[in-house]
Structures are given as C-alpha cells and as structure tokens.
BAGUBA-558899 format. One record per residue (C-alpha): residue number from 1; chain; x, y, z. Coordinates in steps of 0.25 Angstrom, whole numbers, always signed. Layout:
@pos: NUM&unit: A&xx: X&yy: Y&zz: Z
...
This chain:
@pos: 1&unit: A&xx: +66&yy: +101&zz: -182
@pos: 2&unit: A&xx: +77&yy: +99&zz: -172
@pos: 3&unit: A&xx: +72&yy: +111&zz: -164
@pos: 4&unit: A&xx: +58&yy: +106&zz: -164
@pos: 5&unit: A&xx: +63&yy: +92&zz: -160
@pos: 6&unit: A&xx: +70&yy: +98&zz: -148
@pos: 7&unit: A&xx: +58&yy: +106&zz: -144
@pos: 8&unit: A&xx: +49&yy: +94&zz: -144
@pos: 9&unit: A&xx: +58&yy: +85&zz: -136
@pos: 10&unit: A&xx: +62&yy: +97&zz: -126
@pos: 11&unit: A&xx: +47&yy: +99&zz: -124
@pos: 12&unit: A&xx: +45&yy: +84&zz: -121
@pos: 13&unit: A&xx: +57&yy: +84&zz: -112
@pos: 14&unit: A&xx: +52&yy: +96&zz: -104
@pos: 15&unit: A&xx: +38&yy: +91&zz: -104
@pos: 16&unit: A&xx: +43&yy: +78&zz: -98
@pos: 17&unit: A&xx: +51&yy: +85&zz: -87
@pos: 18&unit: A&xx: +40&yy: +94&zz: -83
@pos: 19&unit: A&xx: +30&yy: +82&zz: -81
@pos: 20&unit: A&xx: +40&yy: +72&zz: -75
@pos: 21&unit: A&xx: +35&yy: +64&zz: -63
@pos: 22&unit: A&xx: +43&yy: +66&zz: -50
@pos: 23&unit: A&xx: +43&yy: +61&zz: -36
@pos: 24&unit: A&xx: +33&yy: +67&zz: -27
@pos: 25&unit: A&xx: +39&yy: +75&zz: -16
@pos: 26&unit: A&xx: +39&yy: +68&zz: -2
@pos: 27&unit: A&xx: +30&yy: +79&zz: +4
@pos: 28&unit: A&xx: +20&yy: +77&zz: -8
@pos: 29&unit: A&xx: +20&yy: +62&zz: -7
@pos: 30&unit: A&xx: +17&yy: +62&zz: +8
@pos: 31&unit: A&xx: +6&yy: +72&zz: +6
@pos: 32&unit: A&xx: -1&yy: +64&zz: -5
@pos: 33&unit: A&xx: +0&yy: +51&zz: +1
@pos: 34&unit: A&xx: -5&yy: +57&zz: +14
@pos: 35&unit: A&xx: -18&yy: +61&zz: +6
@pos: 36&unit: A&xx: -19&yy: +47&zz: +0
@pos: 37&unit: A&xx: -17&yy: +39&zz: +13
@pos: 38&unit: A&xx: -27&yy: +48&zz: +19
@pos: 39&unit: A&xx: -37&yy: +44&zz: +8
@pos: 40&unit: A&xx: -34&yy: +30&zz: +11
@pos: 41&unit: A&xx: -37&yy: +32&zz: +26
@pos: 42&unit: A&xx: -50&yy: +40&zz: +23
@pos: 43&unit: A&xx: -54&yy: +28&zz: +13
@pos: 44&unit: A&xx: -51&yy: +18&zz: +24
@pos: 45&unit: A&xx: -60&yy: +26&zz: +33
@pos: 46&unit: A&xx: -71&yy: +25&zz: +23
@pos: 47&unit: A&xx: -71&yy: +41&zz: +21
@pos: 48&unit: A&xx: -72&yy: +44&zz: +6
@pos: 49&unit: A&xx: -74&yy: +59&zz: +9
@pos: 50&unit: A&xx: -61&yy: +60&zz: +16
@pos: 51&unit: A&xx: -54&yy: +51&zz: +6
@pos: 52&unit: A&xx: -58&yy: +61&zz: -5
@pos: 53&unit: A&xx: -50&yy: +72&zz: +2
@pos: 54&unit: A&xx: -38&yy: +66&zz: -5
@pos: 55&unit: A&xx: -44&yy: +71&zz: -19
@pos: 56&unit: A&xx: -44&yy: +85&zz: -24
@pos: 57&unit: A&xx: -58&yy: +91&zz: -23
@pos: 58&unit: A&xx: -60&yy: +95&zz: -37
@pos: 59&unit: A&xx: -67&yy: +92&zz: -50
@pos: 60&unit: A&xx: -53&yy: +89&zz: -56
@pos: 61&unit: A&xx: -52&yy: +76&zz: -47
@pos: 62&unit: A&xx: -53&yy: +64&zz: -56
@pos: 63&unit: A&xx: -54&yy: +49&zz: -51
@pos: 64&unit: A&xx: -52&yy: +38&zz: -61
@pos: 65&unit: A&xx: -56&yy: +24&zz: -58
@pos: 66&unit: A&xx: -63&yy: +12&zz: -65
@pos: 67&unit: A&xx: -75&yy: +20&zz: -68
@pos: 68&unit: A&xx: -68&yy: +32&zz: -75
@pos: 69&unit: A&xx: -65&yy: +46&zz: -70
@pos: 70&unit: A&xx: -72&yy: +53&zz: -59
@pos: 71&unit: A&xx: -70&yy: +68&zz: -59
@pos: 72&unit: A&xx: -71&yy: +77&zz: -47
@pos: 73&unit: A&xx: -70&yy: +76&zz: -32
@pos: 74&unit: A&xx: -85&yy: +74&zz: -29
@pos: 75&unit: A&xx: -86&yy: +64&zz: -40
@pos: 76&unit: A&xx: -74&yy: +56&zz: -35
@pos: 77&unit: A&xx: -80&yy: +56&zz: -21
@pos: 78&unit: A&xx: -93&yy: +51&zz: -26
@pos: 79&unit: A&xx: -86&yy: +40&zz: -33
@pos: 80&unit: A&xx: -79&yy: +36&zz: -21
@pos: 81&unit: A&xx: -92&yy: +36&zz: -12
@pos: 82&unit: A&xx: -100&yy: +28&zz: -23
@pos: 83&unit: A&xx: -89&yy: +17&zz: -24
@pos: 84&unit: A&xx: -84&yy: +17&zz: -10
@pos: 85&unit: A&xx: -95&yy: +23&zz: -1
@pos: 86&unit: A&xx: -94&yy: +14&zz: +11
@pos: 87&unit: A&xx: -83&yy: +7&zz: +19
@pos: 88&unit: A&xx: -85&yy: -6&zz: +13
@pos: 89&unit: A&xx: -83&yy: -1&zz: -1
@pos: 90&unit: A&xx: -71&yy: +8&zz: +3
@pos: 91&unit: A&xx: -63&yy: -3&zz: +10
@pos: 92&unit: A&xx: -49&yy: +0&zz: +15
@pos: 93&unit: A&xx: -40&yy: +7&zz: +5
@pos: 94&unit: A&xx: -25&yy: +7&zz: +4
@pos: 95&unit: A&xx: -16&yy: +15&zz: -5
@pos: 96&unit: A&xx: -2&yy: +12&zz: -10
@pos: 97&unit: A&xx: +5&yy: +24&zz: -17
@pos: 98&unit: A&xx: +14&yy: +18&zz: -28
@pos: 99&unit: A&xx: +20&yy: +31&zz: -34
@pos: 100&unit: A&xx: +19&yy: +46&zz: -34
@pos: 101&unit: A&xx: +24&yy: +56&zz: -45
@pos: 102&unit: A&xx: +24&yy: +71&zz: -44
@pos: 103&unit: A&xx: +18&yy: +76&zz: -57
@pos: 104&unit: A&xx: +20&yy: +91&zz: -52
@pos: 105&unit: A&xx: +21&yy: +98&zz: -39
@pos: 106&unit: A&xx: +6&yy: +97&zz: -38
@pos: 107&unit: A&xx: +2&yy: +83&zz: -44
@pos: 108&unit: A&xx: +7&yy: +69&zz: -40
@pos: 109&unit: A&xx: +3&yy: +56&zz: -46
@pos: 110&unit: A&xx: +1&yy: +44&zz: -37
@pos: 111&unit: A&xx: +0&yy: +30&zz: -41
@pos: 112&unit: A&xx: -5&yy: +20&zz: -30
@pos: 113&unit: A&xx: -12&yy: +7&zz: -27
@pos: 114&unit: A&xx: -25&yy: +6&zz: -18
@pos: 115&unit: A&xx: -30&yy: -6&zz: -11
@pos: 116&unit: A&xx: -45&yy: -7&zz: -6
@pos: 117&unit: A&xx: -48&yy: -18&zz: +3
@pos: 118&unit: A&xx: -63&yy: -20&zz: +5
@pos: 119&unit: A&xx: -73&yy: -31&zz: +9
@pos: 120&unit: A&xx: -80&yy: -30&zz: -4
@pos: 121&unit: A&xx: -67&yy: -32&zz: -12
@pos: 122&unit: A&xx: -53&yy: -26&zz: -12
@pos: 123&unit: A&xx: -48&yy: -17&zz: -23
@pos: 124&unit: A&xx: -35&yy: -12&zz: -27
@pos: 125&unit: A&xx: -29&yy: -4&zz: -38
@pos: 126&unit: A&xx: -20&yy: +8&zz: -42
@pos: 127&unit: A&xx: -22&yy: +23&zz: -42
@pos: 128&unit: A&xx: -16&yy: +35&zz: -48
@pos: 129&unit: A&xx: -18&yy: +49&zz: -41
@pos: 130&unit: A&xx: -15&yy: +63&zz: -45
@pos: 131&unit: A&xx: -13&yy: +72&zz: -33
@pos: 132&unit: A&xx: -14&yy: +87&zz: -34
@pos: 133&unit: A&xx: -8&yy: +96&zz: -24
@pos: 134&unit: A&xx: -17&yy: +108&zz: -22
@pos: 135&unit: A&xx: -16&yy: +117&zz: -10
@pos: 136&unit: A&xx: -5&yy: +109&zz: -4
@pos: 137&unit: A&xx: -14&yy: +96&zz: -4
@pos: 138&unit: A&xx: -13&yy: +84&zz: -12
@pos: 139&unit: A&xx: -26&yy: +79&zz: -18
@pos: 140&unit: A&xx: -29&yy: +68&zz: -28
@pos: 141&unit: A&xx: -34&yy: +75&zz: -42
@pos: 142&unit: A&xx: -34&yy: +62&zz: -50
@pos: 143&unit: A&xx: -36&yy: +47&zz: -45
@pos: 144&unit: A&xx: -36&yy: +35&zz: -55
@pos: 145&unit: A&xx: -38&yy: +22&zz: -47
@pos: 146&unit: A&xx: -39&yy: +9&zz: -53
@pos: 147&unit: A&xx: -43&yy: -4&zz: -46
@pos: 148&unit: A&xx: -35&yy: -16&zz: -50
@pos: 149&unit: A&xx: -45&yy: -26&zz: -42
C-alpha cells in the first residue's frame, strides 16, 4: 500500500513538473509580440487578409468567440470578413499583452486585452491565444476572444 501511494504521488509530482508553466524567453517573446502588433497594424489598415497571416494556415486552427468555435483557417477568415468586412466595422484596434507563459518549447499561451474604437460603437474585451512555433515562425493555433462591451 505504501509503495502504491508513493508511485501515485511521484507520478503526480513528475506530471506537475513536466507541465509547469515557465517564463517565455526574451527572443520568443519579441517574435510573438512582433506578429501580434503586425496584426494590429494590418487590422488598422483594414487588411483582413494580411491580419490573418498571424494565424496558422491549418484546419487545426480554432477561433472561439461569442458564437462558439470556428475550425480552420479558411473558416476563420470567412468569419472575420463577414463580421468586419469594411473599414467602418473594423475601426481601430489596440492590443495590450497582459501575460505570456511558455507551455513547451513550441507552445506559448498569451492573455491580453483588446480595444476596438469604431464610429458604430466601441468594443473591448479579453483574449487568450495559443501560439505554435512551426518552422521557426510563431503562429496562432487557438484564439479565444470575449467582448466585455
């Protein structure tokens, strides 16, 4: 019984250590935020196609918002074009990065806040992005965005 107890607790400890969240390296942090702020610039230039370059071009991409999850890069692009298809609806976007955590050498979680200023009504809220490093480039693989107003 004592051995079984130690095996279970040892497994839990090792599992916790192997999935511990650690600080993102300065190099990765700069690379990721460069992509994010390029997206901000592209959005503010009313260029959804360029904005989408920050997302992984894959069916594995998931965007979750108030309407539920959207799967795949093409479907995410279509959602953006449907909801924000002109400069009036796009407005001006500003991102604030709140926290970044390295989940592995190739996965980073980012929490942040967005502000959208528009003639048709401002919006703001929070986002959680999972970034995947693939072929030395960081791309968003999961985006969960929630508007708070």
